[in-house]
N, C-alpha and C positions, 0 to 999 in steps of 0.2 A: 616399434617406432622407427620411422624412416629418417634419413638425414635431413630431408626437407622440412621436418616438423620442428626443427629447433628455432627458426627465426620467429620474431613476434608477429602477431596478426596486425597490430596497430603500427602504423608508421611513426617515425620520430616526431613528425609534425603533430600527430594526434596525441602522442604522449605529452608533448609540450602544452598542447591545448588543455589536456586534463590537469596538468600541474598549474596552469594559469587559472583555471576554473576553481581549483581548491584554494589557491592563494586569495582570489577575489571573494570566495565564499567566507573564509575566515575573517577577512577584513570587514565584510558586511556585518557579521555578527559581533565582532569586537567593537565596532562603532556603535552598535545598538545595545551593548552591555550584556549579552548572553554569555553564560559560562559554558565552555566546551568540556564535555565529560566523556569518560569511557566506562562501559559496563561489560560484564563477561560475555564472551561469545558462546561459551558452553554453559548449560543449565541443567539442573535436575528435573525441571519441568519442560513441557513442550506445548506448542500451540494446539488449541482444540478445534479450530476452524476446520470443518470437513473439506473445504476447498484447498487446504494447504497440507503439504506433507513435509515432515521434518527429516533431516539427515541426523544420524547419531553416531556415537563412537563408544567404546568401552574404556573406562579409566580403571587401571589396576588398583589404584589407591595405595594405602600404606602396606608395608610388608605383611604378607599373610592374609590380607583382606581379599574378599571376593570382588570380582570386577563389578563396577557400577556403570549403568548406561547413562550417558550424558548426551544432551541434545544440542545441536548447533542452532543458534537463533535464526528464526525467520524474520525477526524484527527486534530492535532493542526497546520496544515500547514498555514492556512490563517492568524491567529494572529501572528504566528512566522515571517511571511513575513512582517507584519506591523512593527515588531521590527527591521528587517533587513533594511527596508526603513528608519527607524528612526536612523540608524547608529550603531546598536548593534555590528556589526562585527560577527565573527563565533559563533554560538549558538547551544545548544542541549537541549532536553527535554525528560524526562521519564514521561509518563502519562497514564491514562486510557482513552480509546476511546470506542465508543458505536455504534453498527450497528444492526438495526432491521432485523428480518428474517434470521439471520445467526446462525445456530446451527448444529453441526456435530462433527466428530472425530477430525477435525482441526479448527473448527469454534466455537466461543462463542460470545454472544451479547456484552459482556464487556471483553476487553482484554488489555494487556499492550503493549505500543508502545514506541519505541525509535525513535526520529526524530532529524536530525541535518542538518545544512546548512553551506556552505563554500563559502562566497563571493569571487569572483575572481578565483575560481577553475574551472578546466575543468572536464568533466564527467570521463575521464580516471583517473585523480588524485583522484577523489572521489571513484571510483571502487577500486583503490589501498588501500585507507583508510578503506573501508568497509571490504575488505579481511583481512587487518591487525587486525581490531577490532574483527572479527568473529574468527580468529585463536586464538587471545588472550583470548576471552571469553570461547571458547571451550577447551583451553589449548592444542591445536593441531598445533604447529608452522610450521610443515612440510606439512600441508594440501594443496594439489595441487589446483591451480587456473586455470580454463578454461574460455575463452571468446569466444562467438560465436554470430554472427549477426542473428537476427530473420529470415531474408530472407534465409540465408544460412542453418539455422536449418530446415526450412520447405523443402527447395529444396533437401537437402542431405537425410533427413529421411522419407519424404512423397512424394518426387518427384513432388512438386507443388510450384509455385511461389506465395507467399502470397500477394505480392504487385500488381500483375497483373491478377491473375486467376479470372475467373468468378465464380459465386456461384455454377454452375453445376460442375466445375472442383474441387472445394473444397469438394463438396458432394461426388464426385467420389473418391477423395483421402481418405475420411473417410471410404468408403466402401472397398477400397483396403487395408486399414489398419485393417480391421476386426471390425470396429465400428458398433455395432448392432443398428438397428432402424433408419439408415440413410434415408431409402426410404421415411418414413413418416414425416420427419422433414421439416419445412418451416422456415428457418432462413435467415437473411441478411448476408452480407459478414463478418461483425465483429462477428456475432453470430457463423458462421461456423469456423472462425479463433479461437475464444475462445474455442469452443468445441474440435477442433483438438489439440489445445495447451494443454488443461487440461486433455483430455482423452488419447491422442496418444503420446504426447511428454513429458509432465511434469514428468510422473512417472519414466522416465529413466534419468532425468537431475540430476546432482549433486551427482552421485554415487561415493563415496569415493573422492569427490572433491567439490570445490565451483565452480558452473557454473553460469557465468554472461551472460545473453541473452540481447542484446542491439539493438538499431535502429528499433523501432517498426513502424507499419504502421501509417501514419499521423492521421487516424481516431481514433487511440488509444493514441493520444498525451496527453489527460487530461490537466494538467497544465505545460506541457513541451514545449520547443521550437521545432519548426519544421525546420529541416535542408533542405534547397533547393537543387535541383539537378535534373538530369534526372529521378530519382526515389526518391522523397522526403521521409524522414523518421523522426519519432519523436525521439528527443534526450533524450532517457530514457533507463533504464535497469531494469531487475529484477534478483534477486539472488535466486538460487535453491541449496538445499542441501538435499540429501536423498529423491529426488523426491518431495520436498516440497518447495513452494515459501516462502522466508524469508523476502525479501526486495524489495523495488520499489524506483528507483532513477531517478531524472530529471535534465537536464540542464534547469533551470526554465524559464518559459515565463515571460518576463518583460514588454510586450506591453499591456497597459491597454485596448486599443480599441479591440485588438484581444481577450483578455481574456473576455471582456464583450460579444463579439460576440459568443464565445464558451459557455458561460453561457446561452445565449439566445437560442442557438442550443440545449443545454441540456434540457431547459425548453420546447422547442417544442417537443422533443422526449418524455419527460415525459407526456406532454399533449396528444400526440397521443396514448400513452400506458395507459392512464387513471390513471396516478400516481399523487400524490399531487404536487402542485407548491410551493416550498419553497421560502421564501424571499431571494433576493440576498444580499451578504455581501458587501454593499456599502462602508464600512470603508476600506475593503481590496482593492477595486477598486480605492478608493481615494489614498491609499498608493502607488499603482502602478503608478498612475498619478504623484505623487510627485517624483518618481524615485526609483525603486528597482535596486540595483547594480547587474551586472551579477553574478549569483549564481548557484552552484550545490547543490542539497539537496536530502536527502534520508530518508525513513521511514523503520524501521526494527521491525518485530514482535518478542517480547521477549519471549512470551509463546511458540511459535513454536521453537525458538532457544533453549530454555530449553528442549523441547521435543527431539530435536536432540542430545543435550548434554547427556541425560540419556537414550536415545533409547526408548522413549515412543511412543505408537501408537495412544493414545487418549489424547486430550488436557485436559480433566478432571484430568489426572494424575498429571499435574503440577499446578493445581488451588487449593487453599485452600478450597473454597466453590463455586462450579459451580452454575449457576443460579437456578437450581432445589433445591439446598440446602441453597440458600442465605436467 
């Protein structure tokens, strides 16, 4: 470590802007009657999503006990849902979350997340509240709000139907959009959809407005409910501003059997990819069995929101000490 590594990356003005954002955030939720909660950062279970990698540590435990592996949370979602099942009512949390293998101008292995849940709310009502909060935190009350369905976004801008197109059609859409290297890529449908979304569509979303993209393919439901119909969709949304994803919201899945099946499918996918097999969160599944009320929930990245607030291009600009200086 060199002498030059000791100063913070974020200037004092940025640190004050973060403090102001947190103060306004808590005032927003206090006025609306949400309970602020804290849940453990360490857990005996870990995320099963093949796209996410957990960081872990060994806890020595009581004297004479063998070390136990504990996982740092990638999200407080599961323990917060246990609180909801216990009757907490509407809740929110500001916390640190951790994801291995993530580093770049918009990614950091440790970042600040805001997550909140609204029992009895629809996804539309939650979108309204997310828009109100972001306008409040950015102090831009007139910021325009745009809502577009995932399917419509692909059909209008890439001329391909993401719910029905074969892999070859998605590859051709990438080539038509000028995406380099498409010929040599071998991806499944979701791989192509993610690539087209991140490389061809995201950069133009949320320009001078809040863009909410909703109704994702069922294969991307994660922990969201799937809406039946001729073309079933996952009841979830993502928020974009200045070409950057800020938030991910769900009409939460409450069926314990379906959730266990999704976890099992995740583990199968991880096994096929040679990834670690993390232990399931049986306490969360038991909470679902006991009865999770119909709920809408959302997670919002505070570091990225602060980047938008000050016009920063790199996440290190809003962090006191990035991992290389920690």
